[in-house]
N, C-alpha and C positions, 0 to 999 in steps of 0.2 A: 736379605738384611733388612733391620726395624725402621720403618718410617716414623718415629720419636725418637728422633733424632735430639742431643743437643741442641740448642735454641744455638747461634753463633755471638759471640759478641755486635758485628756487626746486625745480625739482628733484631737481636736486644734494642739499641741503638733510636734503630729504624722506628718503633713502634713507638719510642717515648719521646720520640720527634714531633708520632703523626697525633700521639693519645693534648700532647701539652693544649694546644686551645685547645680542646673541647676541657679542658681539668679545668682551667684560664675564666673557660666560661659559662662552668657548672658553680664556679668558688664564685663566678661575681651576680652571679642571675640566681642561681638556684636555692639557695643561702638567704637571703635575703627574700626570695618567695614562701619558702619554706620556717621561716617566720610568722608569715607575715596568712599562712594557715592556721600559727597556735593561735595569735590575739591579731586582725588582722586590725582591731578599733585601735586601737597601741605602733599596731607599725606604723601603719597611716597618717597616726598625727604625729609620733617620731620624722617622718619623714618629712611632711608635713616644716613643720620647726625648725630640722634642721635646711631644707633647701632656703625660711626664708629668713637664712646665718642668725634666726634665732638660739637660745639655750632647751639644749633637749627635753620636750617636756618628761616628769618622770611615772613611766611606766606602770599602773597596777601591778601585780605578781602575787596570785596564786590566789586569796582570799582578800585581804583584804590592803596588802602591803601598798604604797604611797598611794591611798585612794587621797588627801587630803593638799592643800596647795599653799604656802607661806604667804598665806594675805599683806600679814605688815611688813614691807622691805624697809630691814632694814641699814645694809649698803650699798645702796643709790643706786638697785636695778630699777628696769621698767614694774608697773604690778598693772596685771587685769585689775578691766576695772570693777570687777566685780565677780565672786564665786558661789558656786551654787549645790550643791547634797542634795540630791533628787532623789529621795530610796522610795523605790516601785515599794509596796509592798502586796509578798503574795505566796504562795505555797508550795511546797519543794513538789509538784506530783506536779509543776505547773510547768511542764519543759517547753512545751508546744507557744503557748501565751509569750512566756518569755524571749523565747527569739523573737515572735513578730517584732512583742514593743521594744526589740534592740534593731530589728530595722531601723522601726520605726524617730526612732530618734536618732542612730545612728547618721541619718540622712538630711538629717538637719542641722548638722553640725558644721555649717556652711565659714566659708573662713569671716562673711559679716557678726553672725553670729561670737566665735570662736576671740574678734577684734574689739569683741566690748563687753566680753564676760567667760570663766568658765564653767562649763557646766559637765558637771560628773553626773550620769545614769546609775546608779546601781541596782540592785536586789535586795531584798531584804524577808534574810526566810528564820522563825526559827529549830532549833534541833531539835528537838521533840516536839510529838516523837515522829521519824524517818525510814520510814520501811528499808532495808537493803541497799533498791531498785535505786529508790531514791536519790539513798545518799550516792549511791555510785554516779548515778545521771550530773547529780551535781554537782563531785568532784569537780566531773570531767569541763562541765559550763564555766568552776570557778577558775581553771588550769589553764582555761583553754580564751576563754572571754576577762580575765580578773574580776570583774562586775557584781559577783554574788557576797554582800556579806551575813555571816549567821553573829546569828544572838542566843541567848540559853533562856529559850520566852517559852510560851505552850504555842500553839498553832492552831487551842481552841475560841473561838470567838468572845473574847475584853475581860482577854485574860490577860494583859496588859504587857502582849505583844509593844502598842504603842508608847509604854513605856521605857521596856528594854531598849526599842531602836533610838530613839533619845537621851537614855539613863547612860547608856554604854560607850556614847559615841566619842566623848571627847578621852576614855582612856583607851580606846581601838583607837584615836589620831593622834595617840599622844606623840611618838616618832615625824607628826608632819608637822606640825610649831608649831605656836600656843595659840593662833587664827585660822584655824583651821578650810575654815569657808566664812563666806562673812551672814551667808543665809542655808538650812537648809530646814528641807521640805518631807514629809509627811505625801504621799499620795500614792488610791488605791490600781489594781492593776488592767479598772475596767477602764479606766482613767487614757484619756487623749490629750497629751501635751502642746502647744504649741512656746518651744523652747525661746524661738524669737519674741515671741507677746512676750510668754510671763519674765525675759532679762527684763526689758523694755519698763513696763511697770514695777522692776525692782528697783531700777537704775536711780529713779525718783522717790522710790519710798530711805527713812532714813535706814542710816545700822544698826542701832542697836533697840532695843527693844518693843520688835520686832512683831507681831502675830497679822500675817496673808491670807485671806482667804473669803470661803463666801460666804459669809455672817448674815444669825438665824436673832433679830427676825431679819429679813432682807435690809429694809430700806433703812434699818442704822448704821448710818453711815460709819460713827463716831467712834461708836463703844459698845458693840456686840457682844452681846454672850459669850459667845462659841463658835469658832468654824465650822465648817460643812468636812464630814470624812473624806469626801473624794479629792480629797487633797489641799493641804493650804503648810504656810509656811513660815516661820519659829528663825528671828536671829541667833546667832553661835551664842551671843551672852545669853539669854532664855534656856539654852542647850546645858550651857553649865549649870547656871542655875538649877535647874530640875538634875543632873546629875546629880547636886551635890546637897537636893534638900528633903529630910525626912519628913515633913507632909506628906512634899510631893508623894514619894515613897508609899507613906502609908495610908494610901487616895490612888491605888495603881486601878484598882480592879474597878468598870463594870467602861459601860460606853462609852467609847476612844475619842470621840471630838467635843458631848460634854463634859467628856473627865480632863480631858487637856483645858478647854476654858476655865472647868472648876481649878485647876490646881497654877492659873494665871490671875482668876482674879480675889480667888485666899491670899495669894501673896501679889498683890498688889501689884502685878507684875504686867506689862503689856500695854507700855501709854498707846503706845504706835500701834491706831489697830487699823491694818488696812481692808475694806470691804469691796471685795472687784467684781461682787452682784453687779449686772447679769454678764460676765464675760465667764466663766467658769457656768456651767447649765449639764441637769440632764438629754440623754440623748431623746429628741423627738420622734426622728422620721427621714428618712433618705432623702426628699425633697433638699433643695437647695434654701425654701426659706424655714427650714427647721435647724437651718446653722447661724450662728448670727457670724457680718461680717468680722465682727474684735472679741473671736474667741481667745479665752486660753486655752480654755480647756472642756472638753466633752465627756461626759462621765454617762455608767451603766451602761458603757459596753462591753457586756456578754456575753451577746455571741457574736462569734465572726464573721459578722456577716454585719453584725450593726459595725464590724472595726473596718470592714472593706467600705458603708456606706462615709464613713468618717477621711479615714484618706484619701478619697476618689472626689470627694468635694473639696479637701481643700492641696486637688495635686500631687498628692503625695506620688500615686499610683503611673505617676506621666513618663514613659518612656524616654529613656533619650536618643538624641537625634541618631545615632548611628543610631541604634538601635528597629 
């Protein structure tokens, strides 16, 4: 007689009853967890929003979708104090550096910061040249984190990447509303920003015709000719102006920080210039006195050890009590 007899109806029913609790647990806990693994930052933000009883935040999907926020709320709803797009300019091959930067900025997205502003950190990459192996890894990052912005530009220095970044954003974010952000920042991938300090200074700044950064000469507080390329901010109206200006397009090539200042000077733009010197500065060393208490950004973090010194100084690496 075979031991592989057809199971009885009673046996099947018993198995179903026994497995039902485990099925419910799996649906309740494992599916949200798998979503978290696919996009941990977006999932965490959505959970926090639903827990506050607010509207679930728009989640960036793929490369660009849902990258912006409607700053002008005509429906009488709540409006965030300010919204900032931080575009970290990097290269496709720097996978490990992007992951370090993701963690460093994700830890700064505290409830206090989110109550004051929406700060979206995105990685700006040129699509050419991009070898197949980097293209595959960048695609994985884009699907996993939704924080990659690809531009049709040349990755070589001083070949117009900054122009392509600013000029492409209005069309790229067209689906996010007529005013996706109050401010747009360009920052190097060897600069560490303290987001709360950045928000604190921008909340006091005008919302239009703003050019913000470390100006040269340093002590020209009112009208520095240009802001250093380690990191600077333009108000959204200036981003739109760059996108539509034939003059700017004709002057796209050159040292990017000097060139950006030249566009604004030639166009008689950026009447509101905010020189934050000395609060953003080049890395000096690992000693406490090498960092300012009111730091907004530290530049020239080209080695991981410099990142380690900077993150440790600002207590980013302190373990949680449970650790």
